[in-house]
Kinemage of the C-alpha trace (Angstrom):
@kinemage 1
@onewidth
@group {chain A} dominant
@subgroup {mainchain}
@vectorlist {calphas} color= white
{ca glu a 1} P 106.594 112.011 91.247
{ca glu a 2} L 104.803 108.802 92.143
{ca gln a 3} L 101.053 109.077 91.846
{ca leu a 4} L 98.039 106.814 92.266
{ca val a 5} L 94.566 108.014 91.325
{ca glu a 6} L 91.457 106.054 92.293
{ca ser a 7} L 88.125 106.379 90.537
{ca gly a 8} L 84.855 104.513 90.137
{ca gly a 9} L 83.325 104.868 93.570
{ca gly a 10} L 79.722 105.839 94.133
{ca leu a 11} L 76.369 104.949 95.626
{ca val a 12} L 74.944 101.515 94.859
{ca gln a 13} L 72.187 99.341 96.254
{ca val a 14} L 72.728 96.058 98.063
{ca gly a 15} L 73.613 93.353 95.573
{ca gly a 16} L 74.893 95.834 93.023
{ca ser a 17} L 78.316 96.184 91.430
{ca leu a 18} L 81.040 98.769 91.018
{ca arg a 19} L 84.439 98.724 89.362
{ca leu a 20} L 87.191 100.768 90.940
{ca ser a 21} L 90.267 101.861 88.999
{ca cys a 22} L 93.724 102.764 90.271
{ca ala a 23} L 95.798 104.596 87.667
{ca ala a 24} L 99.529 104.756 88.345
{ca ser a 25} L 102.193 107.146 87.101
{ca gly a 26} L 105.689 108.305 87.958
{ca phe a 27} L 107.172 104.940 88.980
{ca ser a 28} L 107.984 101.492 87.581
{ca phe a 29} L 104.503 99.971 87.740
{ca glu a 30} L 105.819 96.549 86.725
{ca asp a 31} L 107.990 96.277 89.878
{ca tyr a 32} L 105.203 96.832 92.385
{ca ala a 33} L 102.296 95.120 94.043
{ca ile a 34} L 99.146 97.215 94.086
{ca gly a 35} L 96.816 96.769 97.010
{ca trp a 36} L 93.273 97.891 97.694
{ca phe a 37} L 92.430 98.871 101.253
{ca arg a 38} L 89.312 100.391 102.745
{ca gln a 39} L 88.457 102.460 105.768
{ca ala a 40} L 84.996 102.796 107.238
{ca pro a 41} L 84.117 105.617 109.669
{ca gly a 42} L 85.602 104.948 113.087
{ca lys a 43} L 87.513 101.899 111.905
{ca glu a 44} L 91.088 101.170 110.939
{ca arg a 45} L 92.155 100.851 107.325
{ca glu a 46} L 91.958 97.192 106.314
{ca gly a 47} L 93.329 95.189 103.411
{ca val a 48} L 90.867 94.076 100.749
{ca ser a 49} L 92.977 92.630 97.959
{ca trp a 50} L 96.341 92.939 96.227
{ca ile a 51} L 97.916 91.947 92.948
{ca ser a 52} L 101.544 91.524 91.971
{ca asn a 53} L 102.479 93.225 88.727
{ca pro a 54} L 105.596 91.069 88.156
{ca asp a 55} L 103.792 87.726 88.260
{ca gly a 56} L 100.059 88.331 88.662
{ca thr a 57} L 99.735 86.765 92.103
{ca thr a 58} L 96.529 87.857 93.821
{ca his a 59} L 95.163 87.705 97.336
{ca tyr a 60} L 91.796 88.531 98.878
{ca ala a 61} L 90.488 89.168 102.347
{ca asp a 62} L 88.049 86.473 103.467
{ca ser a 63} L 85.272 89.056 103.670
{ca val a 64} L 85.392 89.740 99.908
{ca lys a 65} L 86.515 86.386 98.516
{ca gly a 66} L 84.168 85.241 95.767
{ca arg a 67} L 82.633 88.718 95.367
{ca phe a 68} L 85.578 90.951 94.431
{ca thr a 69} L 88.059 90.439 91.594
{ca ile a 70} L 91.339 92.293 91.209
{ca ser a 71} L 93.022 92.617 87.822
{ca arg a 72} L 95.627 94.700 86.068
{ca asp a 73} L 96.254 96.249 82.666
{ca pro a 74} L 100.008 96.791 82.288
{ca ala a 75} L 99.496 98.701 79.037
{ca lys a 76} L 97.547 101.327 80.993
{ca asp a 77} L 99.450 101.085 84.304
{ca thr a 78} L 96.074 100.519 85.934
{ca val a 79} L 94.686 98.074 88.471
{ca tyr a 80} L 90.985 97.362 88.776
{ca leu a 81} L 88.790 96.075 91.577
{ca gln a 82} L 85.530 94.588 90.351
{ca met a 83} L 83.096 94.494 93.258
{ca asp a 84} L 79.963 92.382 92.892
{ca asp a 85} L 77.173 91.448 95.293
{ca leu a 86} L 77.939 94.493 97.395
{ca lys a 87} L 76.810 94.595 101.015
{ca pro a 88} L 76.256 97.492 103.429
{ca glu a 89} L 79.425 96.483 105.302
{ca asp a 90} L 81.438 97.206 102.143
{ca thr a 91} L 80.712 100.905 102.637
{ca ala a 92} L 84.039 102.699 103.093
{ca val a 93} L 86.616 104.914 101.450
{ca tyr a 94} L 88.698 102.680 99.188
{ca tyr a 95} L 92.387 103.415 98.717
{ca cys a 96} L 94.994 101.873 96.464
{ca gly a 97} L 98.621 101.691 97.467
{ca ala a 98} L 101.897 100.593 95.888
{ca ala a 99} L 104.521 98.346 97.476
{ca ile a 100} L 107.759 97.022 96.011
{ca tyr a 101} L 107.179 93.369 95.132
{ca tyr a 102} L 109.840 90.853 96.129
{ca leu a 103} L 109.690 87.806 93.868
{ca gly a 104} L 110.361 84.547 95.707
{ca tyr a 105} L 109.875 85.965 99.188
{ca tyr a 106} L 106.842 85.806 101.439
{ca val a 107} L 105.647 89.289 102.268
{ca asn a 108} L 102.318 90.157 103.848
{ca tyr a 109} L 100.936 92.665 101.370
{ca met a 110} L 97.748 92.932 103.402
{ca asp a 111} L 99.831 94.923 105.911
{ca leu a 112} L 99.428 98.598 105.037
{ca ala a 113} L 102.843 99.336 106.555
{ca arg a 114} L 104.359 97.632 103.491
{ca tyr a 115} L 103.077 100.324 101.179
{ca asp a 116} L 105.223 103.179 99.948
{ca phe a 117} L 102.553 105.578 98.705
{ca trp a 118} L 98.800 105.886 98.376
{ca gly a 119} L 96.048 107.427 96.318
{ca gln a 120} L 93.539 109.921 97.686
{ca gly a 121} L 90.684 107.413 98.003
{ca thr a 122} L 87.238 106.967 96.496
{ca gln a 123} L 84.001 106.632 98.449
{ca val a 124} L 81.852 103.526 98.078
{ca thr a 125} L 78.426 103.578 99.697
{ca val a 126} L 76.120 100.570 99.650
{ca ser a 127} L 72.536 101.346 100.610
{ca ser a 128} L 70.098 98.788 101.956
């Protein structure tokens, strides 16, 4: 059974840092893109960043570019999201999802409809 498990959320002050982890099991990790999305109360789930496991391609939303860094550890089937210089508007539940990655084709992996399965989410709260 495919499974994604997020961890690393918590309460942090403005300007602080957190590192989220997304541990994968039950599927061919190396064939997928892993995306981080977030959902604040009363808002739609939005794409934050994604990384391709086959070739390491990454992408970031404009709102987090320069502050967040996505990376992967294939030996651990885990993707990380390093979040620095956190702001109150980063407060949300953060989810990771897995989508089949098509080498050589343009696919919008910031579209949550592309994703096949999701983790349960981890809360990030940034206090001012």
